[in-house]
C-alpha positions in Angstrom: 137.4 126.6 109.4 139.6 125.3 106.6 141.7 122.1 106.7 144.9 122.4 108.6 148.2 121.8 106.8 150.1 121.0 109.9 150.1 118.1 112.4 147.8 118.4 115.4 148.1 117.4 119.0 144.5 117.3 120.1 143.5 117.5 123.7 142.8 114.0 125.0 140.1 113.1 127.6 140.6 109.4 127.8 138.9 106.4 126.0 135.8 106.9 128.1 135.5 110.3 129.8 134.8 110.1 133.5 134.1 113.7 134.1 132.8 116.8 132.3 132.1 120.4 133.1 128.8 122.1 132.0 127.3 125.5 132.5 124.5 125.5 135.0 120.9 126.1 134.3 119.5 129.4 135.7 118.3 129.5 139.3 119.2 125.9 140.1 120.6 124.2 143.2 122.1 120.7 142.4 123.1 118.2 145.0 126.2 116.0 145.1 125.6 112.4 144.0 122.2 113.1 142.4 121.4 112.8 138.7 122.9 115.5 136.5 120.8 116.0 133.5 121.3 118.2 130.4 118.6 120.6 129.0 118.2 121.5 125.3 120.7 124.4 125.7 123.4 122.0 126.9 123.2 123.3 130.5 123.4 121.1 133.6 120.0 120.7 135.4 118.3 118.6 137.9 116.2 115.5 137.4 112.6 116.3 136.5 113.6 119.5 134.6 111.7 120.0 131.3 114.0 119.4 128.3 112.7 122.3 126.2 109.6 123.6 127.9 107.3 120.7 127.0 106.3 117.5 128.7 109.6 115.6 127.9 112.1 115.7 130.7 115.9 116.1 130.4 118.1 112.9 130.2 121.0 112.3 132.5 124.7 112.3 131.7 126.1 111.4 135.1 125.9 112.6 138.7 127.0 115.9 140.3 130.4 115.8 141.8 129.5 118.3 144.5 126.8 120.7 145.5 126.4 123.5 142.9 124.4 126.6 143.9 123.3 128.7 141.0 120.2 130.2 142.6 119.4 133.9 142.3 120.5 134.2 146.0 124.0 132.9 145.1 126.8 135.4 144.8 127.0 134.8 141.0 123.3 135.9 140.6 121.8 132.6 139.3 121.8 133.5 135.6 122.1 130.8 132.9 125.8 129.7 132.8 126.8 131.9 135.7 128.7 129.0 137.2 129.9 125.6 135.9 129.1 122.2 137.4 131.4 119.2 137.5 129.7 116.0 136.5 131.0 112.5 137.0 130.3 109.7 134.4 130.5 106.0 135.2 128.5 103.4 137.2 126.6 104.6 140.2 124.2 103.2 142.7 120.5 104.4 142.6 117.3 103.3 144.2 114.6 101.6 142.1 111.0 102.6 141.5 109.0 99.9 143.2 106.6 98.9 140.3 109.3 99.1 137.6 112.5 97.7 139.0 115.3 97.1 136.5 117.3 94.0 136.0 120.8 93.8 134.5 120.8 94.9 130.9 117.6 97.1 131.1 117.6 100.6 129.9 116.6 102.9 132.8 114.9 106.2 133.1 115.1 109.0 135.6 112.2 108.7 138.1 113.6 111.3 140.5 117.1 112.6 141.4 118.1 109.3 143.0 115.7 106.7 141.6 115.6 104.8 138.3 112.8 103.0 136.6 112.2 100.8 133.5 109.0 102.9 132.8 109.6 105.8 130.5 106.2 107.3 131.3 105.3 107.1 127.6 108.6 108.8 126.6 108.3 111.7 129.1 111.1 110.7 131.4 114.7 111.3 130.5 117.1 108.4 129.9 119.4 107.4 132.9 121.5 104.7 131.4 121.9 100.9 131.5 121.5 98.8 134.6 124.8 96.8 135.1 124.3 95.3 138.6 121.7 94.8 141.3 123.0 94.5 144.9 121.5 94.4 148.4 123.7 96.4 150.8 122.8 96.8 154.5 119.2 95.9 153.8 118.8 98.3 150.8 118.7 97.2 147.2 120.7 99.3 144.9 120.6 99.4 141.1 123.9 100.2 139.6 123.5 102.2 136.4 126.1 103.2 133.8 125.4 106.8 132.9 127.4 109.0 130.6 126.8 111.2 127.5 127.8 108.3 125.2 125.7 105.7 127.0 122.6 107.8 127.2 123.1 108.9 123.5 123.2 105.2 122.5 119.9 104.6 124.2 118.3 107.7 122.7 119.4 106.7 119.2 118.3 103.2 119.7 114.8 104.3 120.9 114.6 106.8 117.9 115.5 104.0 115.5 113.0 101.6 117.1 110.3 104.3 116.8 111.2 104.8 113.1 111.1 101.1 112.6 107.7 100.9 114.2 106.6 103.8 112.0 108.0 102.0 108.9 106.3 98.8 109.9 103.0 100.7 110.3 103.5 102.2 106.9 104.3 98.7 105.5 101.2 97.2 107.1 99.1 100.1 105.7 100.6 99.5 102.3 99.9 95.8 102.4 96.4 96.5 103.5 96.0 98.9 100.5 97.5 96.2 98.2 95.0 93.7 99.6 92.2 96.1 99.0 93.4 96.6 95.4 93.6 92.9 95.0 90.1 92.5 96.4 88.9 95.2 94.1 90.6 93.6 91.1 89.1 90.3 92.0 85.6 91.7 92.3 83.6 92.4 89.1 80.6 94.8 89.0 77.9 95.2 86.4 75.7 98.3 86.6 72.1 97.7 85.5 70.7 101.0 84.3 67.1 101.6 85.4 65.8 102.2 81.8 67.0 98.7 80.9 64.3 97.2 83.2 61.0 96.2 81.8 57.6 95.4 83.3 58.1 91.8 84.2 54.5 90.7 83.4 54.5 92.0 79.9 58.2 92.7 78.9 57.2 96.2 77.9 59.3 99.2 78.8 58.8 100.9 82.2 56.3 103.7 82.4 58.1 106.9 81.7 56.3 108.8 84.5 55.3 107.9 88.0 51.7 108.7 88.9 51.1 108.9 92.7 48.5 106.3 93.8 47.9 105.3 90.1 50.9 104.0 88.3 54.5 103.0 89.2 57.2 104.5 87.0 60.4 106.4 86.4 60.7 109.9 87.9 63.4 112.5 88.4 64.3 113.7 91.9 67.7 115.2 91.5 68.5 111.9 89.8 66.6 109.1 88.1 64.7 106.6 90.2 62.0 104.0 89.8 59.1 104.5 92.3 56.6 101.9 93.4 53.2 103.0 94.8 52.1 101.4 98.1 50.9 97.8 97.9 52.3 97.6 94.3 52.7 94.1 92.9 54.0 95.0 89.5 57.5 93.6 89.4 60.2 95.0 87.1 62.8 92.8 85.5 66.1 92.9 83.7 68.4 90.4 82.0 72.2 90.6 82.4 74.7 88.6 80.3 77.3 87.2 82.6 81.0 87.7 81.6 83.3 84.9 80.8 85.6 85.9 83.7 82.8 85.1 86.3 83.9 82.6 88.9 81.2 80.0 89.0 82.5 78.6 92.3 81.6 81.9 94.1 78.3 83.6 94.8 76.7 86.6 93.2 75.3 89.6 95.0 72.5 91.9 93.8 73.1 95.3 95.4 70.2 97.8 95.3 70.4 101.4 96.4 66.8 102.2 97.6 64.8 104.6 99.7 61.2 104.9 101.1 58.8 107.8 100.9 57.0 107.8 104.2 57.6 106.4 107.7 55.1 103.6 108.0 57.1 100.6 106.7 60.5 100.5 108.3 60.5 96.7 107.7 59.8 97.0 104.0 62.2 95.0 101.8 62.5 94.1 98.1 61.7 90.6 96.8 64.2 89.4 94.2 63.3 86.5 91.9 66.4 85.3 90.1 67.0 82.7 87.3 70.0 81.7 85.2 69.7 80.8 81.6 72.6 78.7 80.4 73.8 77.6 77.0 72.5 74.1 76.3 69.6 74.3 78.8 65.9 75.3 78.3 65.2 79.0 78.9 62.9 78.1 81.8 64.9 75.2 83.3 66.2 77.1 86.3 64.3 77.5 89.6 64.0 80.8 91.4 67.2 81.3 93.6 66.3 84.7 94.9 64.5 85.9 98.0 64.0 89.1 100.1 66.7 91.7 100.6 67.2 93.2 104.0 64.8 95.9 105.1 65.1 99.4 103.6 65.2 100.7 107.1 66.7 104.2 106.7 64.7 107.3 107.5 62.2 108.7 105.0 63.9 109.7 101.7 67.3 108.6 103.0 69.2 106.2 100.7 69.9 102.7 102.0 71.8 99.8 100.4 70.1 96.4 100.5 71.4 93.2 99.0 70.3 89.7 98.0 73.0 87.1 97.8 72.8 84.2 95.4 74.7 81.1 96.7 77.6 79.8 94.6 75.7 76.5 94.2 73.1 78.3 92.2 75.6 80.1 89.9 76.5 78.4 86.6 80.1 77.2 86.5 80.1 77.2 82.7 78.9 79.8 80.2 77.7 81.6 78.3 74.9 82.4 80.8 72.4 85.1 81.6 71.1 86.3 84.9 67.5 87.4 84.7 65.9 88.8 87.8 62.8 90.8 89.0 62.3 93.3 91.7 59.1 94.1 93.6 58.4 95.5 97.1 57.5 92.7 99.6 54.2 92.4 101.5 55.5 94.8 104.2 55.2 97.8 101.9 51.6 98.9 102.5 51.9 102.5 103.4 55.0 104.0 101.8 56.3 104.5 98.3 59.5 102.6 97.6 62.2 104.0 95.2 65.0 102.2 93.5 68.0 104.4 92.5 70.6 102.0 91.3 71.2 98.3 90.8 74.6 96.5 90.7 75.5 92.9 90.1 78.7 91.9 92.0 80.6 88.7 91.2 84.0 87.1 91.8 86.4 87.0 88.9 88.5 84.1 87.7 91.5 84.1 85.3 90.6 83.3 81.7 92.9 82.0 79.0 94.4 84.7 76.8 
């Protein structure tokens, strides 16, 4: 419809409509003074009626002015919209649900055709309106509720906005958690120590290029490079890693090892780490061993398991340059299985450095 070019005299229903007329829902008998609700098609229906075929129930807009019979046995046949119902809007007295009694100012929900509740049943119940008074009359407590299309609409809009705010807050919380994770990741440094960079600790010679079962430890390929120790092996392997200038000497260092066992006899087997720091201005052998055993490589046979050995911040140099030298060897509990090392990482905390 286009804009009018003439003055209009619109029909006026008052500042706050007190009555409306709606087509009736099919096959429905509604009783005077009981909640009048509105289904998704805009038809008058009873309390407890599904809004659109789902679990949510229709909200109220007032009370029925009289009995309205639109059942299939009625003369009009009971079809949707076969008759119209008159609905009063305003403040009406209802009973209260015992466990969820409203007080003045509470939003109320339709518990049945004459009862209100502060419990929405997780959003399933339709909105009734606002409680504006509570009075005991002849021994019965009544809850006076303002109910109309505008009042119920306000409550529905407020609930929707509150839900959207909750969703937005959840999104904000998730984003803040992601930022915190990013900040944590940014503050954490990692150095990968390739397996070929290890040497035989006792000689400083390169690792054996081939594992020989029961004879010699060494590198082997099993869908990826790994270093494999024979049972009861005591031949430690070692590596030296220059520490970066950004390392925070007030925090600890973690040696993280991805390992596995071949066999099922030694679920308590661990890796013994011997660790030393070599610092500018100090003798190369001045530091004492600050390592120890990792946790057990306890996963099932051939299943990868991450074990770690933490080096306390008190053992970490707070000035540089510095080198971390460490050795790895199965502990005494490895006496029946082979043990494989697949990857080694050094994790450290970063600190800001001058640009």
